[in-house]
C-alpha positions in Angstrom: -73.0 6.2 61.8 -74.0 2.6 60.4 -75.7 -0.2 62.5 -72.5 -1.9 62.2 -70.3 0.5 63.7 -72.8 1.4 66.6 -72.6 -2.2 67.0 -68.8 -2.2 67.2 -68.8 0.9 69.3 -71.1 -0.8 71.9 -69.1 -3.8 71.9 -65.5 -1.6 72.3 -67.4 0.1 75.0 -68.7 -3.1 77.1 -64.7 -4.3 76.6 -63.1 -1.2 78.3 -65.8 -1.1 81.0 -65.2 -4.8 81.8 -61.6 -4.5 81.7 -61.8 -1.4 83.8 -63.9 -3.3 86.1 -61.2 -6.4 86.2 -58.8 -3.8 87.2 -60.8 -2.4 90.1 -61.6 -5.9 91.4 -57.8 -7.0 91.5 -56.3 -3.7 92.9 -59.4 -3.7 95.6 -58.4 -7.2 96.7 -54.9 -6.4 97.0 -55.8 -3.0 99.0 -58.2 -5.1 101.3 -55.6 -7.8 101.7 -53.1 -5.5 102.7 -55.1 -3.4 105.3 -56.3 -6.9 107.3 -52.6 -8.1 106.8 -51.7 -4.5 108.8 -54.2 -4.6 111.5 -53.5 -8.6 112.1 -49.8 -7.6 112.9 -50.9 -4.0 115.0 -52.9 -6.4 117.0 -50.4 -8.8 117.6 -47.7 -6.5 118.3 -49.9 -4.4 120.4 -50.7 -7.8 122.6 -46.9 -8.3 122.7 -46.5 -4.8 123.9 -49.0 -5.5 126.6 -47.2 -8.8 128.2 -43.9 -6.7 128.0 -45.5 -4.1 129.9 -47.2 -6.5 132.6 -44.2 -8.2 133.0 -42.0 -4.8 133.7 -40.2 -5.2 137.1 -39.8 -1.2 137.2 -41.4 2.0 135.9 -38.1 2.6 133.7 -38.7 -0.9 131.8 -42.0 0.1 131.6 -41.7 3.6 130.0 -38.9 1.6 127.7 -41.4 -0.8 126.6 -43.9 1.6 126.1 -41.3 3.9 124.0 -40.3 1.2 121.7 -43.9 0.0 121.2 -44.8 3.7 120.3 -42.3 4.2 118.0 -42.6 0.8 116.1 -46.4 1.4 115.8 -45.3 4.7 114.2 -42.9 3.4 112.1 -45.2 0.6 111.0 -48.0 3.0 110.5 -46.0 5.2 108.0 -44.5 2.2 106.0 -48.3 1.1 105.4 -49.5 4.4 104.7 -46.7 4.6 102.0 -47.5 1.0 100.7 -51.2 1.7 100.3 -50.8 5.1 98.9 -48.6 3.2 96.2 -51.3 0.4 95.8 -54.2 3.3 95.3 -51.7 5.0 92.8 -51.6 1.7 91.0 -55.3 1.1 91.2 -55.7 4.2 89.6 -53.3 3.7 86.8 -54.9 0.2 86.2 -58.4 1.3 86.1 -57.6 4.2 83.5 -55.5 2.0 81.1 -58.7 0.2 79.3 -59.8 4.1 78.6 -56.5 5.0 77.0 -57.2 3.7 73.7 -60.8 5.3 73.8 -59.3 8.8 74.5 -56.9 8.3 72.0 -59.4 7.4 68.9 -61.6 10.4 70.1 -58.3 12.8 69.9 -57.6 11.4 66.7 -61.6 11.4 65.1 -61.5 15.5 66.0 
């Protein structure tokens, strides 16, 4: 391998690494933003449920409030878990994209 080829290989490797790092950063920020948003909504929902619960005039009303809160919390959690799962899949795809061309080149050289 000539020095020029080694230099090009080093530059290509650095470009791949930087592109992959950019994908990691972008995806990581999206995941963090989603978790923070969900946490905020969860706390707000919990506070609203407590207010309703404290204002309940009967045991039946209190049970309804609690049941509604548990149902909405569960549905919110499932939706959030699905959304985060999709973000992680996208994250993996984006992080791998810069390496696809290198893997293809390596396959051709064999």
